Structure formats: structure tokens, C-alpha cells
N, C-alpha and C positions, 0 to 999 in steps of 0.2 A: 755815609754813603755806602760803605762796605756792607752794612746791614741790609740796605735796600737792594743791593746787587745779589746778596746771598738769598734773600727771601723771594725777590721777584725776578731775578736774572737781569741781564742787560735789556733795556727797553729797545724794542724794534721801532724803526722809523720807516714808514711807507714811502718808497721813492718812485713808484710808478705802477700803473695798471695797464695791462694789454690783454684783450680778449678774455676778460674775466679772471685772469691770473693777476695776483698781487705780488709785487716785488718789494722785499724789505731789506734793510741794512741795519746791523747793530754796530754802530761806529766804534765803540771801544774794543770790541772783540774782533772787529773786521770780518764779521760773518755776514754773508748775503744768502738770502733764501727766497724761494717762491712758494706762495700759497695758491694752489690750483683751485679752480672753481668747484671741483668735485672732491677736493681734499684727498685725492688719490695721488700718492707720490709718483706713480708711474706716468701720470699725465704731465708732469714737469718735463718729460722727454720731448714733448711737442711744443716747447716754448720757442719763441722767435730766436733766430740765431744771434741777433744783436743783444737780446736780453741774456741769452746763454753765455755770450762772451763776458758780459758784465758780471754774471753770477760766478764765473770761473776766474775773475780778477784779471782777465786779459784786456779789459778796458776799464779805465778809472771812473768814468761818469756813466750814469744810466743813459740809455739812448733817448733822444727826443722823438716826439711824434713825427717831426719832419724827416729825421733819419730813418725811422721805421717805414714811412711812406715811400721815401726814395729807394730804400732797399727792396721793398715789395714791387715797386715799378720796374726796377732793374731785373728782378726775378721773372716778372711777366714777359719782358722783352726777351730774356734769355730762353725761356720756355718756348716762345714763338720761334726764335731762331733755331732751336734744337729740332722743333717739329718740321720746319722748312728743310733743314739739312737731312733729316730722316726721310722726308718725302722724296727729295732729290736722289738720295742713296737708293731707296727702293726702286725708283724709276730706272736708275742706272743698272741695277742688278737685273731687272726684268729685260732691259735692252740687251745686256750681255748674254742672258739665257736665250733670248730669241736669236741672236747672232750665232750662238753655238748650235742651235737647232737647225738654222739655215745651212751652216757649214756642214753639219752631219748629213743633211738631206742632199746637199751638193755632192758630197763624197760618195754617198750611196748611188746617186744617179750616174756618177762617172765610172762606176764599176760595170764592166761589160762581162756578161756571163760567158764562160768558155764553153764551146761546144766541141764535143768529140766527134770525130768522123767527118762527115761531109762538110 
């Protein structure tokens, strides 16, 4: 067995595929890795957060497709909520600016020019 390990290394076991990325685990060495579709290691940065947590050993088991789908659905709802909050905030900012302009115009109208003489 040691000869096999020395010559071929620890065999990798495919544990999942997500968006053309393949996720492997080498059980004996407790090594986890991703093989990206482009073979560019920088593309691994764009891996799914649940897969990322599995790669970093913060989760014991690989994510299931149901977990990935649920996570993505929550992400969509969160993005919609953020967009709605930003829309309301922009509206509030515009209202505050308009009120300041009205107040400034009212202050300017209240100023009576002083006349010298008559």
C-alpha cells in the first residue's frame, strides 16, 4: 500500500460537481480541492460559498443540491430586499433635498431688503 501511495499519491474521490467545477477529497490526507472548468486556480475564487466552506473544512459534508438551491433562493430574496431598501433610501434622500430647497427658498423670500432714505 505504501508503494502505491508513493508512486501514485493518495487517490482522489469526486464528491460533487457544481457549474463545471469538480470537488475532490483525498480521505487519508484529509485534503479537499476543486478542479475548475478552465483549470485556472484563480477561478476557484468564484466557487459557491457552501462549497467554499466544505473546501476549508468548516463543514463536514459536501453540500447537497437541495442546500445549494435553497441558498441561491435566499440570495435572490436578499438581493431583492436590498434593492427595495436602496430604492426607498434614494427616495427619502431626494425628499430631504427637496425640503431643504423649499426651506432655503422660504428663507430667501422672508428677507426684506433694507432701503436707505425714504
